[in-house]
NUDO-642150 format. One record per residue (C-alpha): x, y, z; residue number from 1. Coordinates in steps of 0.05 Angstrom, whole numbers. Each point is the difference from the previous one (the first is absolute). Layout:
@px->X, py->Y, pz->Z, resi->NUM
...
//
This chain:
@px->65, py->1754, pz->1737, resi->1
@px->69, py->-26, pz->15, resi->2
@px->13, py->-13, pz->-74, resi->3
@px->-21, py->71, pz->-18, resi->4
@px->48, py->28, pz->51, resi->5
@px->56, py->-45, pz->-26, resi->6
@px->-14, py->22, pz->-71, resi->7
@px->3, py->74, pz->20, resi->8
@px->67, py->-10, pz->35, resi->9
@px->29, py->-37, pz->-60, resi->10
@px->-24, py->54, pz->-47, resi->11
@px->29, py->55, pz->44, resi->12
@px->67, py->-35, pz->5, resi->13
@px->3, py->-12, pz->-76, resi->14
@px->-13, py->73, pz->-18, resi->15
@px->66, py->37, pz->-11, resi->16
@px->10, py->65, pz->37, resi->17
@px->4, py->62, pz->-43, resi->18
@px->20, py->70, pz->19, resi->19
@px->-57, py->49, pz->9, resi->20
@px->34, py->54, pz->-41, resi->21
@px->34, py->-18, pz->-65, resi->22
@px->40, py->64, pz->-11, resi->23
@px->53, py->-8, pz->-54, resi->24
@px->71, py->12, pz->21, resi->25
@px->43, py->36, pz->-23, resi->26
@px->-49, py->57, pz->-11, resi->27
@px->-10, py->35, pz->-66, resi->28
@px->55, py->46, pz->-26, resi->29
@px->-37, py->64, pz->17, resi->30
@px->-9, py->-23, pz->72, resi->31
@px->73, py->-19, pz->5, resi->32
@px->20, py->70, pz->-25, resi->33
@px->-46, py->32, pz->52, resi->34
@px->31, py->-44, pz->55, resi->35
@px->70, py->24, pz->-21, resi->36
@px->-24, py->72, pz->3, resi->37
@px->-27, py->-11, pz->70, resi->38
@px->66, py->-32, pz->22, resi->39
@px->37, py->61, pz->-28, resi->40
@px->-48, py->47, pz->38, resi->41
@px->13, py->-37, pz->65, resi->42
@px->76, py->2, pz->-9, resi->43
@px->1, py->73, pz->-23, resi->44
@px->32, py->44, pz->54, resi->45
@px->-39, py->61, pz->-25, resi->46
@px->-69, py->-31, pz->8, resi->47
@px->-40, py->19, pz->61, resi->48
@px->-24, py->-48, pz->53, resi->49
@px->-72, py->5, pz->-25, resi->50
@px->23, py->-17, pz->-71, resi->51
@px->39, py->-60, pz->26, resi->52
@px->-59, py->-25, pz->41, resi->53
@px->-47, py->6, pz->-60, resi->54
@px->50, py->-37, pz->-44, resi->55
@px->7, py->-55, pz->52, resi->56
@px->-76, py->-7, pz->4, resi->57
@px->-8, py->-4, pz->-75, resi->58
@px->58, py->-48, pz->-7, resi->59
@px->-30, py->-45, pz->54, resi->60
@px->-67, py->1, pz->-37, resi->61
@px->34, py->-18, pz->-66, resi->62
@px->40, py->-57, pz->32, resi->63
@px->-63, py->-29, pz->31, resi->64
@px->-40, py->3, pz->-64, resi->65
@px->25, py->36, pz->-63, resi->66
@px->-70, py->-2, pz->-29, resi->67
@px->-32, py->37, pz->59, resi->68
@px->-30, py->68, pz->-13, resi->69
@px->42, py->61, pz->17, resi->70
@px->-49, py->27, pz->52, resi->71
@px->-19, py->-46, pz->56, resi->72
@px->-72, py->10, pz->20, resi->73
@px->3, py->-44, pz->62, resi->74
@px->31, py->33, pz->60, resi->75
@px->54, py->-37, pz->38, resi->76
@px->-25, py->-35, pz->61, resi->77
@px->28, py->22, pz->67, resi->78
@px->52, py->-46, pz->30, resi->79
@px->-26, py->-51, pz->49, resi->80
@px->25, py->-56, pz->43, resi->81
@px->11, py->-69, pz->-30, resi->82
@px->-51, py->-27, pz->48, resi->83
@px->-58, py->34, pz->35, resi->84
@px->19, py->16, pz->71, resi->85
@px->-36, py->-41, pz->53, resi->86
@px->-35, py->41, pz->52, resi->87
@px->28, py->-5, pz->70, resi->88
@px->-31, py->-54, pz->43, resi->89
@px->15, py->33, pz->67, resi->90
@px->-28, py->68, pz->14, resi->91
@px->49, py->43, pz->39, resi->92
@px->-21, py->24, pz->69, resi->93
@px->-25, py->71, pz->5, resi->94
@px->48, py->48, pz->34, resi->95
@px->-7, py->5, pz->75, resi->96
@px->-24, py->66, pz->28, resi->97
@px->51, py->35, pz->44, resi->98
@px->-8, py->-14, pz->74, resi->99
@px->-38, py->51, pz->42, resi->100
@px->42, py->47, pz->41, resi->101
@px->15, py->-27, pz->69, resi->102
@px->-4, py->-74, pz->-20, resi->103
@px->59, py->-42, pz->21, resi->104
@px->41, py->-33, pz->-54, resi->105
@px->54, py->-52, pz->-1, resi->106
@px->67, py->6, pz->-34, resi->107
@px->43, py->-62, pz->-9, resi->108
@px->74, py->10, pz->12, resi->109
@px->56, py->-51, pz->-8, resi->110
@px->29, py->-21, pz->67, resi->111
@px->71, py->23, pz->13, resi->112
@px->52, py->-51, pz->-18, resi->113
@px->47, py->-22, pz->55, resi->114
@px->72, py->19, pz->-12, resi->115
@px->47, py->-50, pz->-32, resi->116
@px->52, py->-23, pz->50, resi->117
@px->68, py->-25, pz->-20, resi->118
@px->11, py->-64, pz->39, resi->119
@px->76, py->8, pz->1, resi->120
@px->0, py->68, pz->33, resi->121
@px->-70, py->1, pz->30, resi->122
@px->-11, py->71, pz->-26, resi->123
@px->-57, py->21, pz->-46, resi->124
@px->21, py->15, pz->-71, resi->125
@px->-20, py->66, pz->-33, resi->126
@px->-35, py->-10, pz->-67, resi->127
@px->21, py->47, pz->-56, resi->128
@px->-33, py->-15, pz->-67, resi->129
@px->25, py->-67, pz->-25, resi->130
@px->54, py->-2, pz->53, resi->131
@px->4, py->0, pz->75, resi->132
@px->56, py->23, pz->46, resi->133
@px->20, py->-35, pz->64, resi->134
@px->15, py->58, pz->47, resi->135
@px->47, py->-39, pz->46, resi->136
@px->47, py->-23, pz->-55, resi->137
@px->-17, py->48, pz->-56, resi->138
@px->-10, py->-60, pz->-47, resi->139
@px->-41, py->11, pz->-62, resi->140
@px->-52, py->-55, pz->-7, resi->141
@px->-32, py->-16, pz->-68, resi->142
@px->-75, py->-11, pz->-4, resi->143
@px->-24, py->-69, pz->-23, resi->144
@px->-69, py->-30, pz->2, resi->145
@px->-17, py->-11, pz->73, resi->146
@px->57, py->39, pz->31, resi->147
@px->71, py->24, pz->-10, resi->148
@px->68, py->-32, pz->-15, resi->149
@px->66, py->23, pz->27, resi->150
@px->46, py->-4, pz->-61, resi->151
@px->63, py->-7, pz->42, resi->152
@px->-23, py->-60, pz->40, resi->153
@px->-57, py->-26, pz->-45, resi->154
@px->-45, py->-4, pz->61, resi->155
@px->-75, py->7, pz->-12, resi->156
@px->-38, py->47, pz->47, resi->157
@px->-75, py->-15, pz->-2, resi->158
@px->-51, py->55, pz->5, resi->159
//
């Protein structure tokens, strides 16, 4: 059994690979002339969009196989994913029904943040976007992660 398997592997490795389709290239002279006509139809500014699309389709067919018949009997397959999609493992929960009228509900709200106090002046700073203003001195404080910095003194004011 082992020798038969070894012989099959050696035979498969020794067989040269050949292409499935042995289409001669360049194509025949009449096919080359038709390809040039199709190129001209695609480039022609007076041809309609439908004529250009038909010329592109025929040119693509000729480039794939010049010996193929002019009318393709097989319909083009619809596009599909490269791999079959895997079904979802987790089933989503069904939507919850609305609560009955008169039933209490809970809304979560963020607690109010305590004001930032400037330790030099002892006054709370007034935030304004990415800056804050110290009302006692009128200093403009720049926001940094975790607080503010007074650019004049370089002092960090934590939040």
